[in-house]
C-alpha positions as CSV (number, residue, x, y, z in Angstrom):
1,X,-22.5,13.5,18.2
2,X,-22.6,17.3,18.0
3,X,-21.9,18.6,14.5
4,X,-19.2,20.9,15.8
5,X,-17.4,18.0,17.4
6,X,-17.6,16.0,14.3
7,X,-16.3,19.0,12.3
8,X,-13.2,19.4,14.5
9,X,-12.4,15.6,14.4
10,X,-12.9,15.5,10.6
11,X,-10.5,18.5,10.0
12,X,-8.0,17.4,12.7
13,X,-7.5,14.2,10.7
14,X,-7.5,16.0,7.3
15,X,-4.9,18.6,8.3
16,X,-2.5,15.9,9.8
17,X,-2.8,13.9,6.6
18,X,-2.2,17.0,4.5
19,X,1.0,17.8,6.5
20,X,2.2,14.3,5.8
21,X,1.4,14.4,2.1
22,X,3.1,17.8,1.7
23,X,6.2,16.4,3.5
24,X,6.2,13.3,1.2
25,X,6.1,15.4,-2.0
26,X,8.7,17.9,-0.8
27,X,11.1,15.1,0.3
28,X,10.9,13.3,-3.1
29,X,11.2,16.5,-5.0
30,X,14.2,17.6,-2.9
31,X,15.9,14.2,-3.5
32,X,15.2,14.5,-7.3
33,X,16.7,18.0,-7.4
34,X,20.0,16.6,-6.2
35,X,20.3,14.4,-9.4
36,X,22.1,15.8,-12.5
37,X,19.7,18.0,-14.4
38,X,19.4,21.4,-16.1
39,X,18.2,24.5,-14.2
40,X,15.0,24.5,-16.3
41,X,14.3,20.9,-15.3
42,X,14.9,21.6,-11.7
43,X,12.6,24.7,-11.8
44,X,9.9,22.7,-13.6
45,X,10.0,20.1,-10.8
46,X,9.3,22.8,-8.2
47,X,6.6,24.4,-10.3
48,X,4.8,21.1,-10.7
49,X,4.9,20.7,-6.9
50,X,3.1,24.0,-6.5
51,X,0.6,23.0,-9.1
52,X,-0.3,19.8,-7.3
53,X,-1.5,21.9,-4.3
54,X,-3.0,24.7,-6.4
55,X,-0.6,27.2,-4.8
56,X,1.1,28.7,-7.9
57,X,-0.8,32.0,-7.7
58,X,-0.3,32.4,-3.9
59,X,3.4,31.6,-4.2
60,X,3.8,34.1,-7.0
61,X,2.4,36.8,-4.7
62,X,5.0,36.1,-2.1
63,X,8.1,35.1,-4.1
64,X,9.6,36.5,-7.2
65,X,11.6,33.3,-8.1
66,X,10.8,29.6,-8.2
67,X,13.7,28.0,-6.4
68,X,14.2,25.0,-4.1
69,X,14.7,27.2,-1.0
70,X,11.7,29.5,-1.7
71,X,9.3,26.7,-2.4
72,X,10.4,24.7,0.6
73,X,10.1,27.7,2.9
74,X,6.7,28.5,1.5
75,X,5.4,25.0,1.9
76,X,7.0,24.2,5.2
77,X,7.1,27.2,7.5
78,X,5.0,30.1,5.8
79,X,2.1,30.9,8.2
80,X,0.5,32.8,5.3
81,X,0.1,29.6,3.4
82,X,-2.8,27.6,4.8
83,X,-1.5,24.4,3.2
84,X,2.1,24.7,4.6
85,X,3.2,22.0,7.0
86,X,3.4,24.6,9.9
87,X,-0.2,25.7,9.2
88,X,-1.5,22.2,8.9
89,X,0.2,21.0,12.1
90,X,-1.1,24.1,14.0
91,X,-4.7,23.6,12.6
92,X,-4.6,19.9,13.6
93,X,-3.6,20.8,17.1
94,X,-6.2,23.6,17.4
95,X,-9.0,21.2,16.3
96,X,-7.8,18.6,18.7
97,X,-7.7,21.1,21.5
98,X,-11.3,22.1,20.8
99,X,-12.6,18.5,21.3
100,X,-10.2,17.2,24.0
101,X,-13.1,15.5,25.7
102,X,-13.8,13.4,22.6
103,X,-10.1,12.2,22.4
104,X,-8.0,10.0,24.6
105,X,-5.2,11.6,26.5
106,X,-2.7,9.8,24.3
107,X,-4.2,11.3,21.1
108,X,-4.3,14.8,22.5
109,X,-0.7,14.6,23.8
110,X,0.5,13.3,20.5
111,X,-1.0,16.2,18.6
112,X,0.1,18.8,21.1
113,X,3.7,17.4,21.3
114,X,3.9,17.3,17.5
115,X,3.1,21.1,17.3
116,X,5.6,22.0,20.1
117,X,8.4,19.8,18.7
118,X,7.8,21.1,15.1
119,X,8.3,24.7,16.3
120,X,11.5,23.7,18.1
121,X,12.9,22.0,15.0
122,X,12.2,25.1,12.9
123,X,13.8,27.4,15.5
124,X,16.9,25.1,15.7
125,X,17.7,25.6,12.0
126,X,17.5,21.8,11.4
127,X,15.3,22.3,8.4
128,X,17.9,24.4,6.6
129,X,20.7,22.0,7.4
130,X,18.9,18.8,6.5
131,X,15.4,19.1,4.9
132,X,15.0,15.4,4.5
133,X,15.3,14.7,8.2
134,X,12.4,17.2,8.9
135,X,10.2,15.6,6.3
136,X,10.9,12.1,7.7
137,X,10.0,13.4,11.2
138,X,6.7,14.9,9.9
139,X,5.8,11.5,8.3
140,X,6.7,9.7,11.5
141,X,4.5,12.0,13.6
142,X,1.6,11.5,11.2
143,X,2.0,7.7,11.4
144,X,2.1,8.0,15.2
145,X,-1.0,10.1,15.3
146,X,-3.0,7.6,13.3
147,X,-1.6,4.7,15.2
148,X,-2.4,6.2,18.6
149,X,-5.9,7.1,17.3
150,X,-6.7,3.6,16.2
151,X,-5.0,2.0,19.1
152,X,-6.6,3.9,22.0
153,X,-9.9,5.4,20.9
154,X,-13.3,3.7,21.2
155,X,-14.5,2.6,17.8
156,X,-17.5,5.0,17.8
157,X,-18.5,8.0,15.7
158,X,-15.5,10.0,16.8
159,X,-13.1,7.5,15.3
160,X,-15.2,7.2,12.1
161,X,-15.1,10.9,11.5
162,X,-11.4,10.9,12.0
163,X,-11.0,8.1,9.4
164,X,-13.3,9.8,6.9
165,X,-11.2,12.9,7.1
166,X,-7.9,11.0,6.7
167,X,-8.9,9.0,3.7
168,X,-10.8,11.8,1.9
169,X,-7.7,13.9,2.1
170,X,-5.5,11.1,1.0
171,X,-7.6,10.3,-2.0
172,X,-7.5,14.0,-3.1
173,X,-3.7,14.1,-2.7
174,X,-3.0,10.9,-4.6
175,X,-5.2,12.0,-7.5
176,X,-3.5,15.4,-7.7
177,X,-0.1,13.8,-7.6
178,X,-0.9,11.4,-10.4
179,X,-2.5,14.1,-12.5
180,X,0.4,16.5,-12.4
181,X,3.3,14.0,-12.5
182,X,1.9,11.9,-15.2
183,X,1.2,14.9,-17.4
184,X,4.8,16.1,-17.0
185,X,6.5,12.7,-17.3
186,X,4.4,10.8,-19.8
187,X,3.1,13.6,-21.9
188,X,0.7,12.3,-24.6
189,X,1.5,8.7,-23.9
190,X,-1.7,8.1,-22.0
191,X,-4.7,8.0,-24.2
192,X,-4.6,6.8,-27.8
193,X,-0.9,5.9,-27.5
194,X,-1.2,3.9,-24.4
195,X,1.1,0.8,-24.4
196,X,3.6,2.1,-27.0
197,X,7.3,1.6,-26.6
198,X,7.8,5.3,-25.9
199,X,6.8,5.0,-22.2
200,X,9.5,2.4,-21.6
201,X,12.2,5.0,-22.2
202,X,11.1,7.4,-19.4
203,X,13.7,7.8,-16.8
204,X,13.6,5.1,-14.1
205,X,14.4,7.6,-11.3
206,X,11.5,9.9,-12.1
207,X,8.9,7.1,-12.0
208,X,10.5,5.6,-8.9
209,X,10.2,9.0,-7.3
210,X,6.4,9.1,-8.0
211,X,6.1,5.7,-6.3
212,X,8.3,6.7,-3.3
213,X,6.2,9.8,-2.7
214,X,3.3,7.4,-1.8
215,X,5.5,4.7,-0.2
216,X,4.7,2.5,-3.2
217,X,8.2,1.6,-4.6
218,X,8.6,-1.7,-2.8
219,X,4.9,-2.5,-3.2
220,X,5.3,-2.0,-7.0
221,X,8.2,-4.4,-7.2
222,X,6.4,-7.0,-5.2
223,X,3.2,-6.8,-7.2
224,X,4.6,-6.4,-10.8
225,X,8.1,-7.8,-10.5
226,X,9.3,-5.9,-13.7
227,X,10.6,-2.6,-14.8
228,X,8.6,0.5,-13.8
229,X,6.0,1.2,-16.5
230,X,3.6,4.2,-16.4
231,X,0.5,2.2,-17.0
232,X,1.3,-0.1,-14.1
233,X,2.0,2.8,-11.9
234,X,-1.4,4.2,-12.7
235,X,-3.0,0.9,-12.1
236,X,-1.3,0.5,-8.7
237,X,-2.2,4.0,-7.5
238,X,-5.8,4.1,-8.8
239,X,-7.3,0.6,-8.8
240,X,-5.4,-1.7,-6.4
241,X,-7.5,-1.9,-3.2
242,X,-4.5,-3.5,-1.4
243,X,-2.3,-0.5,-2.0
244,X,-2.9,1.7,1.1
245,X,-2.7,5.0,-0.6
246,X,-4.5,4.1,-3.8
247,X,-7.8,5.8,-4.8
248,X,-9.6,2.5,-4.5
249,X,-8.3,1.8,-1.0
250,X,-9.2,5.3,0.2
251,X,-12.7,5.1,-1.1
252,X,-13.2,1.7,0.5
253,X,-12.4,3.3,3.8
254,X,-14.5,6.4,3.2
255,X,-17.6,4.3,2.4
256,X,-17.1,1.9,5.3
257,X,-16.8,4.7,7.8
258,X,-19.6,6.8,6.2
259,X,-21.9,3.7,6.6
260,X,-21.2,3.6,10.3
261,X,-22.2,7.3,10.9
262,X,-25.1,7.5,8.3
263,X,-28.1,9.5,9.4
264,X,-31.5,10.4,7.9
265,X,-30.1,13.1,5.6
266,X,-26.9,11.4,4.4
267,X,-28.4,9.0,1.9
268,X,-27.4,10.9,-1.2
269,X,-23.9,11.4,0.0
270,X,-23.5,7.7,0.9
271,X,-24.9,6.8,-2.6
272,X,-22.4,9.0,-4.4
273,X,-19.5,7.6,-2.3
274,X,-20.6,4.1,-3.1
275,X,-20.9,4.9,-6.8
276,X,-17.4,6.3,-6.8
277,X,-16.1,3.2,-5.0
278,X,-17.9,0.9,-7.5
279,X,-16.4,2.7,-10.5
280,X,-12.9,2.1,-9.0
281,X,-13.7,-1.5,-7.9
282,X,-14.9,-2.5,-11.4
283,X,-12.7,-0.2,-13.5
284,X,-9.9,-1.3,-15.9
285,X,-6.8,0.6,-16.4
286,X,-6.8,0.2,-20.2
287,X,-10.3,1.8,-20.3
288,X,-9.1,4.7,-18.1
289,X,-6.0,5.3,-20.2
290,X,-8.0,5.0,-23.5
291,X,-10.4,7.8,-22.4
292,X,-7.6,10.0,-21.0
293,X,-6.0,9.9,-17.5
294,X,-6.2,13.6,-17.0
295,X,-9.9,13.7,-17.7
296,X,-10.5,10.8,-15.4
297,X,-8.5,12.3,-12.5
298,X,-10.1,15.7,-13.0
299,X,-13.6,14.1,-12.7
300,X,-12.4,12.1,-9.7
301,X,-11.2,15.2,-7.9
302,X,-14.6,16.9,-8.7
303,X,-16.5,14.0,-7.2
304,X,-14.3,13.9,-4.1
305,X,-14.8,17.6,-3.7
306,X,-18.6,17.1,-3.9
307,X,-18.3,14.3,-1.3
308,X,-16.6,16.7,1.0
309,X,-19.4,19.2,0.5
310,X,-22.0,16.5,1.1
311,X,-20.3,15.3,4.3
312,X,-20.1,18.9,5.6
313,X,-23.7,19.5,4.8
314,X,-25.0,16.2,6.3
315,X,-22.8,16.0,9.4
316,X,-20.6,19.0,10.1
317,X,-22.9,22.0,9.7
318,X,-25.3,22.7,12.6
319,X,-28.9,22.2,11.6
320,X,-31.2,25.2,11.8
321,X,-33.4,25.2,14.8
């Protein structure tokens, strides 16, 4: 496969996954903002959302006040924000258009229709009237995109690069969400004080919101069958390979698909991906919490970033003649 084709497929999938992840976080934060709370608590919630995506500085350049409306406009429709839903949907569509020959008709039409309908929804004012309905629509279109891809495309290199992009982006997002939310909600609980009674007093609705942002609330209740505890939330979203959006599940998919497209120069990248997967496969949540969750997730994000660089170098950048 030509490197430029692999590059477009990889980024098409990443941008669509990023649009869904942004919609998930915005929807949960919007729902939480409707609960009784102080103005400071509400503002901190929106600030943490910007922090997850490393957009605090850019937002400050464009808006003087951190408010629900400003943050949602910035992260939904601002074309100047490369991580906004509008920018991500547009980028996914442009990457798909560049490689239409590598996609089935259904995949291309899904991407193109998503972009067209999204613009119509914004123009209709539906977002201002009911933000949650737009976020649900974005999630549905992302699900549809993945379903059509898996259901209609040949299981060749094109599909593997799409899957690599999807799960690398998902792993990055889940780690960022955990890092920011657990710092703000659990404070110093994780680390030397792991397992103390303090964590049991954390507001149920805040922890359930973290789970709902990754479609994990029902899964948590099915797996653990008890009250929501921070250490169990961390275990579910980091180490459980049967939780679709966990770090372990994402790395299993990345390694499996990397193995299918491996070439002569990708050995080191595949080794690093396998090492990261093994650390998750044989990790224990008590050990992770004892050494510090923030430090662990920071290192994970660095390693995922290195994987992205390695994949780009090995597969996506044209080799010099």
